[in-house]
C-alpha positions as CSV (number, residue, x, y, z in Angstrom):
1,M,83.4,106.1,74.5
2,R,86.4,105.4,76.5
3,S,88.2,108.0,78.5
4,V,91.7,108.4,79.8
5,A,90.3,108.2,83.4
6,D,88.6,104.9,82.6
7,D,91.9,103.5,81.2
8,L,93.8,104.7,84.3
9,R,91.2,103.1,86.6
10,R,91.5,99.8,84.8
11,E,95.2,99.9,85.0
12,Q,95.2,100.7,88.7
13,R,92.7,97.8,89.4
14,A,94.9,95.4,87.5
15,R,98.0,96.5,89.4
16,L,96.2,96.1,92.8
17,A,94.8,92.7,91.8
18,C,98.3,91.4,91.4
19,L,99.3,92.4,95.0
20,S,99.1,89.9,97.8
21,P,96.9,90.9,100.9
22,A,100.1,91.7,102.8
23,E,101.3,94.0,100.0
24,R,98.0,95.7,99.9
25,V,98.1,96.4,103.7
26,A,101.7,97.7,103.4
27,L,100.6,100.0,100.5
28,A,97.7,101.3,102.5
29,E,99.9,102.0,105.5
30,R,102.5,103.7,103.3
31,L,99.9,105.9,101.6
32,G,98.4,106.8,105.0
33,A,101.8,107.8,106.3
34,E,102.5,109.9,103.2
35,G,99.2,111.6,103.5
36,L,99.8,112.4,107.2
37,A,103.2,113.8,106.4
38,S,101.7,115.9,103.6
39,L,99.1,117.3,105.9
40,M,101.7,118.0,108.6
41,A,104.0,119.8,106.1
42,A,101.2,121.8,104.4
43,Q,99.6,123.1,107.6
44,G,102.7,123.2,109.8
45,L,101.3,120.8,112.3
46,G,102.9,118.2,114.6
47,R,101.8,114.6,114.4
48,A,99.3,114.7,117.3
49,A,97.7,117.9,115.9
50,A,97.5,116.5,112.4
51,L,95.8,113.3,113.7
52,A,93.4,115.4,115.8
53,A,92.5,117.5,112.7
54,I,91.8,114.3,110.7
55,R,89.6,113.0,113.5
56,R,87.7,116.3,113.6
57,T,87.0,116.2,109.8
58,R,85.7,112.6,110.1
59,R,83.1,113.8,112.6
60,I,81.8,116.7,110.6
61,G,78.3,116.0,109.4
62,R,77.8,112.9,111.5
63,R,75.2,112.5,114.1
64,A,75.5,110.4,117.2
65,S,73.7,107.1,117.1
66,R,70.4,107.1,119.0
67,C,71.4,103.9,120.9
68,H,74.6,105.7,121.9
69,D,72.5,108.5,123.5
70,E,70.2,106.0,125.2
71,G,73.0,104.1,126.8
72,R,74.0,107.1,129.0
């Protein structure tokens, strides 16, 4: 059985397949900038604070590599 979500995913894949690599990079950069702007507006943060918040959330749940610890 097909769902609306499946149809939307197929349409999105087809649209992305038509883009050149340069257009895909530009799209990714634009979406990243829009996401950062949304975070800044929603939480009342400046650019540096918003980027720091994103970096913190990327580290949550990660463990340092064993080889990273041995190199010290």
